[in-house]
N, C-alpha and C positions, 0 to 999 in steps of 0.2 A: 337089166333094163337101163337105158341111158336117158336120163331125165333132165328137165329144165324147170326151175321153180320160179314163178312170178308171184310175189307175195310180200308179206311184212309181219311184224310183231310176233306174238307168241306162236300163232299157228304156222306161219312161214318158217320160223326158227326151229320149232319142234318137228315139223315135217322134214326139213333138211336133215336133222339128226336121225330121224327114223329111217329115212332113205339110205343114208350112209351106213347105219348100223345093219340094215337089211342087205347090204352088199351091192346096192345099186350105184351106178356112176352118175353123179350129178355134174353135168357139163357146164352149168352156169345158173345164176340166179339174177332176177331183176327186182329191184326195190325202189320205193319212192325217194329215198335219200340214204346217204351212206351212214347216217347215225342210227339207222334201224338195226335191231338186234339180229335179223336175218343176215344182213350184210356183214355184221361183225363175226357171226359164227362161220359164215362162208369163208371169210378171209382167213380164219384160223385153220380151216381145212383146205386152203389153196383152191377154193372154188371161185372161178371168175365172177365178178359182180358188175352189173350194168344198172343204170338209173332209168326208171320208167315211171315217172309220177302220174302221167295221164294216158299214155299209149305205149304198148310194147312194140318197138320197131323190129321189123323182121331181121334186121342186121344184128340184133342182140342175141338171136337164137343161133347157136353154133351148128355146124354140120354134124350129122350123126345122131341128133336127138330123136328118141323114139316117141316121147310123150311130154307135153307141157302140163305142169300141175299149177293151178291157180289157187293159192291159199291166202285168203284175206287180201286178195289183189283188187284194188280199185282202179286199175288201169284197163283200158280197152285193149283186147287182144284181137287184132284184125285178121282177116282170112289169110293174108300173106304171111303173117307170123305163124299162124296155126299150121299152114302148109309146110313150114320148115321142119315140123315134127312128123315122122312117118305115120303115127297113129292119131295125130291131132292134139287136142287140149281138153282137159277136164278141170272142173272147179268144184269147190265145196261151198254150199250156201246153207246157213243155219236156220232153215225152215223146211217144212214139207211142201216143196214146190209142187204145183204152181202158186200155192198160197204164200203171201208175204214176200213177193219179189221186192227188191230194193235193199239199200245198204243198212237199214235199221230194223231188220226183220225181228230180232230178238226183243228189242224195246217195244215194238208194236204188239207182238204176241202177248207179252206181259201186260201191257197197257189195256189191251182188249179183254183181259180176264180169261184168256184161254187156259185150258187145263192140260192140253196135250200139244206138243210141238215136235220138232225133229230136225234132221239134217239131210241134205241131198247132195250126192255127187252127180254132176250133170255135164254133158258135153257142151263146151263153149261154142257159141255161135255169135252172130253179129248183134243179137238183142241183149237186153239186160236181164239176166237170169232166165232166159227163155229156152235154152237148149234142151235136148232130149235127156230124160232121166236115166241114169245108170244104176244108182243104188240109193236106198233110203233107209233110215232108222228113225225111231221115235223115242220120246221120253215124256214123263209127266212134268208139268209146271206146278211147283208147290205154292200154296197160298202166300207164303212169305217171300217168294222169290223176287229178286229184281234181275235186271238183264245181266249184271256182272256175275251174280251167284249162279244163274242158270248156265251161263257160258262156262264158268270154271268147273262146275260140277258135272255137267252133261254135254253141252254142245261142242265145246272145244275138244275134249277127249274123243267124242263121237266122230269129229272130223278126221282125226288121225286114224281111228279104226277103219273108217270108210275109205280113206285114201289107201291104206295098206291092202284092203281087200280088192279095191279097184285095180291097183297095180298088178296084183296076182292074177285077176281075171283077164285084164287086157293083154297080159303077156301070153295068155293061152287063147286069145281070140274070143273070149266069152263074156266080155263086158257089154251088158245090154244098152240099148238106146231106144227108150220108149218116149214118143212125143208127149209133151205136156198138153193137158186138156185146157184149151184156152177158156172154156166156159167156167172153169174153176179158178182162174187166175185172179190174183189181187196184187195191186201195186201200192206200196205204202211210201209216202213222201219222207224225205230226210227229217230227222228229229231235231229241227232247228230250234234252239232256245228252250226246249222242254227240260224240266228238271227231273231226270230219272237216271239213276246210277247205271253205268254200263262198262263194258270191257275196254 
C-alpha cells in the first residue's frame, strides 16, 4: 500500500513507524511544522516532508498515493487533496463518533464523567469529524483518569491498532463506510483555558 500521512506528535510518528515496519511505502508526510517529531522520523527514513499547518494543499500529495492517513491532523483536507489518493482519506478520532466531535474529545469525555469512550476510524469529508464510520473500538474510563492517562493507556494505542486494521481491510476493498447518525452527534468546543491535564 502506498500511503501519505498528514499528522503530528506521537500518533503521527508512531503511525509512520508502524506503516514502514508493515512493508508499506510512505510517499510523504505533512506536518504543522518541521520541529514536529513526525517530521524528524520521516527525515531519518528519507520520506518527503511538507508543511500544512491549516490546510493540506493537493500539490503536497504525490502521484501514486493509494490512501491518505490523518493521524492527529488538525489541518483541513479538502476534496481536491483527497482526490489525489486512489482510495481517499481516513482519520482517527479519539471518541465514539458521532459523540464528542471536536479537537478536545478526550478532555470532554473525562470532564463529563463518562465511563466508556473509544476511538473511530472514519472517512474524511468536508465536515469536522463528520465522515462515514469505518471502524470503532471502545474502552473504559477509570475513575482516576485524566485525558493524558486515558490517551497513553487506551486511546493512543487503540488508534494505531485501528489504523493497522483499516489498511488491511481497505487493501481488500472491505473497509466499511457507515454514515454517522446526526441525531446522536455532539460537538464540544475547544478546551480554552480549562485546567485539565492532557496529551
